[in-house]
C-alpha positions as CSV (number, residue, x, y, z in Angstrom):
1,M,-18.7,9.4,-0.3
2,S,-18.5,9.3,3.4
3,N,-16.4,11.5,5.6
4,I,-13.7,10.3,8.0
5,H,-15.1,9.2,11.4
6,N,-13.8,7.0,14.2
7,D,-16.3,4.2,13.5
8,Q,-15.2,3.6,10.0
9,R,-14.0,0.1,9.2
10,V,-10.6,0.5,7.4
11,G,-8.5,-1.9,5.4
12,V,-4.9,-0.9,4.5
13,F,-3.2,-2.5,1.5
14,V,0.5,-1.8,1.0
15,D,2.4,-2.3,-2.2
16,V,5.7,-2.7,-0.4
17,Q,7.9,-2.9,-3.6
18,N,6.4,0.3,-4.9
19,M,7.0,2.1,-1.6
20,Y,10.5,0.7,-1.2
21,Y,11.7,1.8,-4.6
22,S,10.0,5.2,-4.3
23,A,11.8,5.9,-1.0
24,K,15.1,4.6,-2.3
25,N,14.9,6.6,-5.6
26,L,13.6,9.8,-4.1
27,Y,15.3,9.9,-0.7
28,D,17.9,7.2,-0.7
29,T,16.4,5.7,2.5
30,K,13.6,3.3,3.6
31,V,10.0,3.6,4.5
32,D,8.8,3.6,8.1
33,F,5.9,1.1,7.6
34,K,4.6,1.6,11.2
35,N,4.1,5.3,10.7
36,V,2.5,4.6,7.3
37,L,0.0,2.3,9.0
38,D,-0.7,4.7,11.8
39,A,-1.3,7.5,9.3
40,A,-3.5,5.3,7.2
41,V,-5.7,4.2,10.0
42,M,-6.1,7.7,11.7
43,N,-7.7,6.3,14.9
44,R,-10.4,4.5,12.9
45,N,-11.3,0.8,13.3
46,L,-8.6,-1.2,11.5
47,I,-10.1,-4.4,10.1
48,R,-7.1,-5.6,8.1
49,A,-3.6,-4.4,7.1
50,S,-1.9,-6.3,4.4
51,A,1.6,-5.9,3.1
52,Y,2.4,-7.4,-0.2
53,V,6.1,-8.4,-0.6
54,I,8.3,-10.2,-3.1
55,K,10.7,-12.8,-1.8
56,G,14.0,-12.6,-3.7
57,D,16.4,-14.3,-1.3
58,S,18.0,-11.0,-0.2
59,P,19.9,-11.0,3.1
60,G,17.6,-9.8,5.9
61,E,14.4,-10.0,4.0
62,N,12.9,-12.6,6.4
63,N,13.7,-10.2,9.3
64,F,12.0,-7.4,7.4
65,F,8.9,-9.6,6.8
66,E,8.8,-10.5,10.5
67,A,9.1,-6.8,11.5
68,L,6.1,-6.0,9.3
69,R,4.1,-8.8,11.1
70,K,5.0,-7.3,14.5
71,I,3.8,-3.9,13.4
72,G,0.4,-5.5,12.6
73,Y,0.5,-6.3,8.9
74,E,-0.6,-9.6,7.4
75,V,2.4,-10.3,5.1
76,K,1.6,-11.8,1.8
77,I,4.6,-13.2,0.1
78,K,5.2,-14.0,-3.6
79,E,8.4,-15.6,-5.0
80,L,10.4,-13.6,-7.4
81,K,10.1,-15.2,-10.8
82,E,13.1,-15.6,-13.1
83,F,12.5,-16.1,-16.8
84,Y,14.6,-17.6,-19.5
85,G,17.2,-15.0,-20.4
86,G,17.6,-13.7,-16.8
87,E,14.6,-11.3,-16.7
88,K,13.1,-11.2,-13.2
89,K,9.6,-10.2,-12.2
90,G,7.7,-9.8,-9.0
91,D,4.1,-8.4,-9.2
92,W,1.2,-8.4,-6.8
93,D,-1.2,-6.2,-8.7
94,L,-3.8,-8.9,-9.5
95,G,-3.5,-10.4,-6.0
96,M,-3.9,-7.0,-4.3
97,T,-6.9,-6.3,-6.5
98,V,-8.7,-9.5,-5.7
99,D,-8.1,-9.0,-2.0
100,M,-9.4,-5.5,-2.0
101,V,-12.6,-6.4,-4.0
102,Q,-13.2,-9.3,-1.6
103,Q,-12.7,-7.2,1.5
104,A,-14.6,-4.2,0.2
105,K,-18.0,-5.5,1.5
106,K,-16.6,-5.5,5.0
107,L,-15.0,-2.1,4.8
108,D,-16.1,1.5,4.8
109,T,-12.7,2.8,3.7
110,V,-9.9,1.2,1.7
111,V,-6.4,2.8,2.0
112,L,-4.2,1.8,-0.9
113,V,-0.5,2.6,-0.3
114,T,1.0,2.8,-3.8
115,G,1.7,5.2,-6.6
116,D,1.0,2.7,-9.3
117,G,-1.4,4.1,-11.8
118,D,-2.6,0.6,-12.8
119,F,-4.7,0.7,-9.7
120,A,-6.8,3.7,-10.8
121,V,-9.5,1.5,-12.4
122,L,-9.7,-0.5,-9.2
123,V,-10.1,2.7,-7.1
124,D,-13.1,3.6,-9.3
125,H,-14.6,0.1,-8.9
126,L,-14.2,0.2,-5.1
127,K,-15.9,3.6,-5.0
128,S,-18.7,2.2,-7.1
129,M,-19.1,-0.5,-4.4
130,G,-19.6,2.2,-1.8
131,C,-16.2,2.4,-0.3
132,R,-14.3,5.5,0.4
133,V,-10.8,5.1,-1.2
134,E,-7.8,6.9,0.1
135,V,-4.4,6.6,-1.6
136,M,-1.1,7.2,0.2
137,S,2.1,7.6,-1.7
138,F,5.1,9.8,-2.5
139,G,3.5,12.3,-4.9
140,R,6.5,12.7,-7.0
141,S,6.5,9.0,-7.9
142,S,2.7,8.6,-8.1
143,A,0.8,8.3,-11.3
144,K,-1.6,11.2,-12.0
145,E,-4.4,8.6,-12.6
146,I,-4.3,7.2,-9.1
147,R,-4.0,10.6,-7.5
148,E,-7.1,11.9,-9.3
149,S,-9.2,8.7,-8.9
150,A,-8.9,8.6,-5.0
151,D,-11.4,10.3,-2.7
152,N,-8.4,11.5,-0.8
153,F,-4.7,11.5,-1.8
154,I,-2.2,11.7,1.0
155,D,1.1,12.9,-0.4
156,M,3.8,11.4,1.7
157,D,6.3,13.9,0.2
158,D,4.5,16.6,2.2
159,K,5.8,15.1,5.5
160,S,8.5,12.8,4.2
161,D,10.4,12.7,7.5
162,K,7.3,11.1,9.1
163,Y,7.3,8.3,6.6
164,L,11.0,7.6,6.3
165,V,13.5,5.8,8.5
166,D,16.3,8.0,9.8
């Protein structure tokens, strides 16, 4: 796999819900998505930054989505689904996977911001396509499979103050 260099074409793909609940459960605060993007790019050539969100009609969520856009993310929105019996579900795993596979041909490095172990197979596939794959997440809430499959795992717990809102 390639080493990090300034000419690398980088795509950043953020599982916002995963990061939101990790920060809330571990630190009782919110993620600083600007600092996450800056750390993911590391002065390389950013091709695309996508943030995947679930719209649940919460107060202030449209302001949050707009703030993500102003930082530089393309915000991809999916409606929260409510099933018979009251169960609610919002999931971007398949959409994120398709986007990353489609973008991989244009990227040298994929930075996946999630701790969801379901993405480990995708990480292996992207590596087989020739991409360097870096994963960023809070280590304490990250699946072992995704940490081990990445070329580089950036544990956001190590510098949590950098990645959290005061």
